[in-house]
N, C-alpha and C positions, 0 to 999 in steps of 0.2 A: 215726353219727359220735360219737366219744368226745371229751368236753370236759374240760378240766383244772379247771374250777370255774365259778362263776357269771359272772365277768368274761369268761372265755374264751367261754362260751356266748353272752352278750349281744353282745360285739364281733363275733364271727364271723357270727352270724345277722343282725346289722344290716348288715354288709358284703355278705353274700351274698343276703339276702332283701329288704333295703331297705324298700320301701313295702308289702310283703305283710303282711296283718293278723296281728298276734300275739295280742292280747287283745281280748275283746269283753265289755262290761259294759252290759247292757240295750241302749240305742240308741247307746252310745259304743264306738268301736273305735280302737285305736292300732296302728301298724305296728311291726315289729321295730326299725326305725331310731328311731322316736319312743320306744319303750320304753327303748332304751339311752340316749338323750339325757336322758330324764326321770331315769333312775337315776343317770347321771353328775352331773347338776345337784344332785340331792338328796345324793349322796355328798359333794360339795364342802361343802355346808352342814353335814353331820354331822362332817366332819373339823374344820371350824372350831369347832364346838361343843365338841370335846374330850372327849366322853363315850366310854366304853369298852365298855358292855354294854347292849344294847337289849332290853327285854321287849316283845314284840309280841302284843297281844291280837288274834288273827287273824280277819280277815273276807275273804271272797272278793270283793275289790274291786281295781281297778287301783291305787288309792293304796296299799293294803296290800302288794300284790305289789312295787311300786316301793320301798316302805320296806324290805322284807325284803332285796331285792337291794342296795339302796344301803348298808344297814348292813354287809353283808358286804364290799362293795367299799371301805368306809371303814375296814376292819380291826377292826370291832367284833365282840364275841361276841354271839350272838343267843339269846334264850330265847323259844321258841314257846309261846304260852299260849292255851288254849281260850277262846272267846268267852263261854261261859255259866258260867264258874267263879264260885263264890260269893265274896263279898268277903273273908271270913276266910281262904279258901284262897289267894287271891292275896296276901294280906298275909304269908303264910308263904313262898310261892314266890318272891316278888321278892327278898328278902334272901338266900334260899338260893341263887338263881341269880346273885347279885352284880349285879343290875340297877341301873343308875344313871340310866336314862332310859326312859320308858314311851311306847308308841304304842298307841292314842291317849292323849294326856295325861289324867290324872285327878286332880282336887284331893283326892279321898278317899284316894288311894294315895300321895301325895307323901311322907308320913312313913315309908313302908315302903321307899323307895329306899335302896340302899347306896352304897358308895364306888367301885363298879366293879371291874374285874379286870385284872390284867396278863397278857399273853401269850394273850389270847383270840382273836386274829386267826384267822378261818376257822372257828371253832367254832360249832356250832349245836346247841342243847339241845332235844330233844324228850322229853316225858314219856311213859312207858309207860302203857298203858291201866289197869293196876292191877286186873286181874281176880281174881288170887289173893292179892295183897299190895299194900301201899301203893305208889303210883306212884313210879318212880325217874326221874331226869333222865339221859337217854342222851346222851353227847357224840358227835356226828357232825361232819362237815365238809362244806363245799360240794363238795369233790372226791369224797367218798364218796357223796354224794347224786347227783352227776352220773354217777358210775360205775354206780350203781343204775339210773338212768334209761337209760343206755346198754344195760345188760343187758336191760331191758324192751324197748327198741327193737329189739334184735337178735332177740328172740323174736316180738314183735308190732309190726312197723313200721307207722307211720302215714305219710301223705304230705301234701304241701302243701295239698291240697284238702280234707283231713279237718277236721272240727270236733270237738274233744274237749270234752265238758262236764265242767267242774271243779265237782262238786256236793258233795264231801266236805270236811270242815274242813281247812284248811292247817296247823292245829296238830298234826295227826297225820301220821306219816311216809308212810302209804299214800296219803292224800289229797294230800300235797305232791308226792310223786314221781310217782304215777300219775294225778293230776288236773291237775298243772301242768307239771312238768319233762319228763315223757314227751311232752307236746304241743309244748312249746317246742323241745326238742332235735330233734324231728322236722320242725320248720318248719311245723307245722299251726296252725290257729286254735284258741285256747283260749277257750271261752265260760265266763265266771265265773258260777256259780250264784248265785241271789239269796236263798239261805237257806231254812230249813225252811218258811216260809210259801208258798214257790213250788215246793215239790216237786211240787205238783199240775200245774203248767203250764210248768216250765222246759224240758222236752223239746219241747213244742209250740212254745214261744217261740223257742228257739235252733236246733231241728232238727239236733241233733248226729249225726255218723256213728259216734262212739265215746264210751263212757262207762265210768268205773270206779266201782264201787259196793260197799258192804258188803251181806251177805245180807239184813239187816233192811230196808234201803232198797229193794233189788231186789224183795223181797216186796211192799212197798207199791206200787211202780211197776207191777208185774205185776197185782196184785189189782185196781187201779183202771184198768187198760188205758191207762197213761200213756206208754208207750214209743212214740216217733214212728216213722213208716214209714221215714224216712231212716236210722235207726240200723242199723249193720251189725255192730258189734263191742261186746260187753259183757265187761269184765274184772271178775271178782269176787275179793275178797280179804278178809282180816281175820276170817274165820269160815267155818263150814261151812253148807251149805244142802241142802235135800232134793232128791231126784231129781225130784220133781214140779215144784219151782220151777225147776230147771235146764231141764227140758223146756218149761215155759211160757215161759221167757225166750228159748229157742231157736226159738220159733214164728216164722213168716214168714221162715225162713231165716237168722235172725241167728246170728252166730258167738259162741259163749259160751265163754270161757276162764277158768280158775281160776288164781289166783296165791297162792303161799305165801311169806311173809317175816315179818320181825320188825323192830321199831324198832332193835334192836341191830345189824341188818345193813343198815341204811339202806333198808329195805323188801324187795322181792322177791328170792328166791333160786331159785325154781322156778316155771314157768308151763306150763300145758297149752296146746298150740297146735293140736291137731287130735284128732278122735275123742272119746274119753272125757275130759270136763273134769276128772275126778279124777286122771288120770294125768299128772303134771307132769314136765317136762324141766328138769333143773338149768340155771341160767343159766351163761354161759360162764366167768364169774370164780369160780364156786362149786364147792367140793368138798364133797359131802354124803355122810355116812356114817351107817349105822345101828349103834348100839352094841349090846353084848350084851343089855342089858335092853330094847332096842327104842327107846331115845331117839335122836332125830335130833341129830347134831352137824354143825357147818358150819365150814369154813374159807373165808373170802373176804377176802383181804388188801386188796382195793381198796375194799370196802364196809363193813368191820367197824368197829364203834364204837371210840372210844378208851377207853371205860369208862363206868361210872356216875359222875356228877359228885359229887365229894367222898365217894365210897363205895368205897374200894379193896377192902374185904372182900366186898361184894356182887359186885364185878367179878371177883374171884378165884373166887367160887363158880361162875360160869358160863363164864368165859373162861380156859381152861387150855391151855397149849402152842399157843396160836394158834387153838384151836378153841372155838367157842361151843356150849355144851351147852344146847339150846333148851328142855328140859322138855316137848317134843312127842314123841309116839310115831308111828312111821312104818315103812314097808317099801319096799324097792326091788324092782322086778320084773326079769326077765332082760334087759329092754331098757334098764335103768338109769333107769326112770321112778319118780318118788316118789309114794307114796300116804300121806296123813295119816290116822292112826288115832284120834288124840285127844291129850289132855294128860296127862302124868304127874301134874300137880297137879290134874287133874280126877279124881283117885282118892281116895276116902275110905279111910283106913287105920285099922283098929281095933286095940285093945290086944291082941287075941288073934291078930294077924297077918293076919287076913282083910282083903280089899280089895273095894271096889265101884268098878268102872269106870263113871264117871258118864254119859258120852254114851249108852252102850248101856242103862244102867239107866233114865235119864230118858226115853229113847225109849219104853220099855215103859210107863212111867207116863203119858206123853203120849197113848198110844193109848187109855188109860182116861179121862183127864181132858179130852181134847179141846183146845180153844184156851185154857183157863184158864191164866194165867201161874203158874209155880211154880218152885221150886228144891229140890233135895235137899241137905241140909247135915248136919253132925254135931253132936250135943249130948249131953253125958254119955256119950260113947262109943257112941251109938246113932244110926242114920239117922233123920232127921225130914223131913217134908214141910213146906215153907214156902209159904204162899199170900199173895197180896195181900189177898184178902177171902174170906169164907166164904159161899157161896151155897147150899151143900148141907150137910145135917147131917154132922157129923164121922164118925159111925158108918157112915153110908152110904158115905162115901168110903173109910173103912178097909176095909169089906167088899169094895169093888171092888178095892182094892189087894191085899188078901189072896188074891183069886181069880186074880191074875196068875200064869200058869204060868212056871216056870223060875227063880223067885227063891227062893233057900234061906231057910229059916225065920229064920236069924240075920241075914239081910239085909233082912228086911221092915221097912217103915216102922213106927217105934216110936210116933210121935206126929205130930199135925198142928198147926202153929203159924201164926197169922195176923198179918201185919205191920200191916195197916190202912192201908197205902200201897203205892205201886208198888215193885216189886223194883228195887233200885239196879243200874244198868247203866252200862257204859262207853259212849262215843260210838259204838263199833262194835256195840253191842247185846249184848255179853256180860254175863252176870250177875256182879256183884261178890260172889262167894260169901264171901270173907273179911269183907266189910262186914256181910253178913247174920249171919254167925256171931258177930260182935262184938255185934250187936243182940239176938240171942236168948239 
């Protein structure tokens, strides 16, 4: 069922589902009717307070979910913030987002609050992951997010007896749509994960029938045999994963599906529903096209962002004539199914015009280095290997790399650099290559 926004969702589900459990947080459960009543009560308090823009440091708790919905119903602009952000990062984000009230309150950040914003009703700002450049604030709406949830439900319906485990951060659009709205719009139970400390036991505790995960988290759950027997459906998004991981996740007859989407499109635009997890069917609202250079462009009027906040130039760079140019490379087969090939921005371009397609290149290196974390970056117009630490002599590593067949001499690793700390990554597990290149 399609909903026009958060208020429409909450009202209609409260009327039709009543005492059916909506949210579960450890031993506490609230029904769809109780959820709406809590949101309506908090909405009235926020309207009386007279603030216009709420910054929410997101946690997967009932109180936080209520706050998010209540702010929207109160006509406030919402700025979704990651829980583990550094203090100095928050000090920049709050005034940039025009935040005039913060949840939860913080004495350390009071001086960073702004004067609010006019005309922010319905707007919800999510920050991009910032894999290849600094994060941008994407302007979405409650309606675009609900349309995205509807697209997902049409491809992968849940029912009232399902329990969806919301284990990803609500500050990221994939976690918000596919971990929360997908379940609520389906009338299912949404079990709120208890944070990273409970990745080991959340599946055993809540016994979900469905879960949405990023590849890095799925790898952890599979490696330590943490997926519960009741789990029937795994939705993977926000990154690629190996065939071996897909096969392991599908053991015991579990259905494994892959989703492709972006923050700019309010999450998913294509989902695999059967057979090959990598063969994805476009969602019903989405027109997907492969451009001449292989880039994926998307038109989805119901789910498209309004733009990057306060950044019209960046908006114009990617959103042209109603189409979003994603920076991703892909192909469509004769049945109209989408396959993701990699990122245009995951290509190193050198001054002589040659290019290195990094996913394929790094896969060859990974076969030599094994599990050691690394990234390939560009320095002084040469490809370099960046490691967290050095456990083998550089020359031995260089000898191994030089023996890799199929790499042209001009594309061989020029040097090995050691950071001395973990590779910077987004919440979704993608390496922040741009940040490494600034450091080296």
